[in-house]
C-alpha positions in Angstrom: -10.7 130.6 106.2 -8.9 130.1 109.4 -8.0 133.7 109.8 -11.6 134.6 109.2 -12.8 132.2 111.9 -10.2 133.4 114.3 -11.4 137.0 113.7 -15.0 135.9 114.3 -14.0 134.1 117.6 -12.2 137.2 118.8 -15.1 139.5 117.8 -17.4 137.3 119.9 -15.0 137.8 122.9 -13.8 134.2 122.8 -10.3 135.4 123.4 -9.0 132.5 125.3 -10.3 130.1 122.6 -8.8 132.4 119.9 -5.4 132.5 121.6 -5.5 128.8 122.2 -6.2 128.1 118.5 -3.5 130.5 117.4 -0.9 128.9 119.6 -2.0 125.5 118.4 -1.7 126.5 114.8 1.6 128.2 115.3 2.8 125.0 117.0 1.8 122.9 114.0 3.4 125.4 111.6 6.7 125.4 113.6 6.9 121.6 112.9 7.0 122.4 109.2 10.2 123.9 107.8 8.3 126.8 106.3 9.1 129.9 108.3 7.4 132.1 105.7 3.9 130.6 106.3 4.4 130.8 110.1 5.5 134.4 109.9 2.6 135.3 107.7 0.1 133.7 110.0 1.7 135.2 113.1 1.4 138.7 111.6 -2.3 138.2 110.7 -3.0 136.7 114.2 -1.2 139.6 115.9 -3.5 142.1 114.2 -6.6 140.2 115.3 -5.4 139.8 118.9 -4.1 143.3 119.2 -7.5 144.7 118.3 -9.4 142.2 120.4 -7.4 142.2 123.7 -8.3 145.2 125.8 -5.5 145.3 128.3 -2.0 146.2 127.2 -0.3 143.5 129.3 -2.3 140.8 127.4 -1.4 142.4 124.1 2.3 142.3 124.8 2.2 138.8 126.2 0.6 137.4 123.0 2.9 139.5 120.9 5.9 138.0 122.7 4.6 134.4 122.4 4.0 134.8 118.6 7.4 136.5 118.2 9.1 133.5 119.9 7.4 131.2 117.4 8.5 133.3 114.5 12.1 133.6 115.7 12.3 129.8 116.4 11.0 129.1 112.9 13.6 131.4 111.3 16.4 129.7 113.4 15.5 126.2 112.1 15.0 126.7 108.4 14.5 124.0 105.8 17.7 123.0 104.1 16.2 121.3 101.2 17.2 122.6 97.8 14.6 124.9 96.2 12.4 123.8 93.4 12.6 126.7 90.9 8.9 126.7 89.8 7.8 126.7 93.5 10.2 128.6 95.7 11.9 130.7 93.1 9.0 131.5 90.7 9.4 135.2 91.0 13.1 134.8 90.0 12.1 132.8 87.0 10.2 135.9 85.9 13.3 138.0 86.6 15.3 135.8 84.3 13.0 137.0 81.5 14.1 140.6 82.1 13.8 143.5 84.6 10.6 144.8 83.1 8.9 141.4 83.6 10.1 141.3 87.2 8.7 144.8 87.9 5.4 143.9 86.2 5.3 140.6 88.2 5.9 142.4 91.5 3.4 145.1 90.7 0.8 142.4 89.8 1.4 140.6 93.1 1.0 143.8 95.1 -2.2 144.5 93.2 -3.6 141.3 94.6 -3.3 142.6 98.2 -4.5 146.1 97.4 -8.2 145.3 97.9 -7.5 144.2 101.5 -5.8 147.5 102.3 -8.5 149.9 101.0 -10.3 150.0 104.4 -6.9 149.7 106.2 -7.2 151.6 109.4 -10.6 150.5 110.7 -11.1 147.0 109.4 -9.4 144.4 111.5 -10.2 141.4 109.2 -9.2 143.2 106.0 -5.9 144.3 107.6 -5.2 140.8 108.9 -5.9 139.1 105.6 -4.0 141.7 103.6 -1.0 141.4 105.9 -1.1 137.6 105.6 -1.0 137.7 101.8 1.5 140.6 101.8 3.9 138.7 104.1 3.4 135.5 102.1 4.7 137.5 99.1 7.5 139.3 100.8 9.1 136.4 102.6 9.9 134.8 99.2 12.5 137.5 98.8 14.3 136.4 102.0 14.9 132.8 101.1 13.6 129.6 99.6 10.0 129.9 100.6 7.1 128.9 98.4 5.0 131.7 96.9 1.6 130.0 97.4 -0.3 132.8 95.6 1.4 132.0 92.3 4.0 129.2 92.9 2.1 125.9 92.9 -1.3 124.4 92.6 -4.7 125.9 92.6 -5.6 125.7 96.4 -3.8 128.9 97.4 -5.6 130.8 94.6 -8.9 129.3 95.8 -7.9 130.4 99.3 -7.3 134.0 98.1 -10.7 134.0 96.3 -12.4 132.7 99.4 -10.8 135.4 101.5 -11.7 138.3 99.2 -15.2 136.9 98.8 -15.8 136.3 102.5 -14.5 139.8 103.3 -17.0 141.3 100.8 -19.8 139.2 102.1 -19.1 140.2 105.7 -19.1 143.9 104.6 -22.4 143.5 102.9 -23.9 141.8 106.0 -22.5 144.6 108.2 -24.0 147.3 106.0 -27.4 145.6 106.2 -27.2 145.5 110.0 -26.1 149.1 110.1 -22.6 148.5 111.5 -19.8 150.9 110.8 -16.1 150.1 110.3 -15.3 151.2 113.8 -17.2 148.2 115.2 -14.9 145.7 113.5 
């Protein structure tokens, strides 16, 4: 929901407020030991800001600020031992056999596919898709939770909210006569 609201703020030309919220959220995330979540959110935020900011100097400044947060989070990783059914859930599937690993990865990638259908022209879809894709990919780089399938129901509800909100926004835009270029 936060990514959707940040997109709405940026679309309404509240760029300073958007940038402020993004930096605040990145600051909160850097206090956690989860570099994967911070990286995923930074990637989604970068897409939103890159499309909303008109001058190139502003684009690069925000990109550098977000990159600093990401680099700092990867330098100070959590050193707690992983919980197999959380951080290493994809590898539990791999223990069942290579075919199950392949099917598991394909199933995860199919989850992000709906966001990338309108890839080039839809900022919100691209930001949400990149968020979920990065959330999946960072699990292969270390002991990071896979919130889409690793624990609890709240990430699944978050995914469903994101895909439903995206479709609702598309329907509202079609009713108003907007095109994808106006995202």
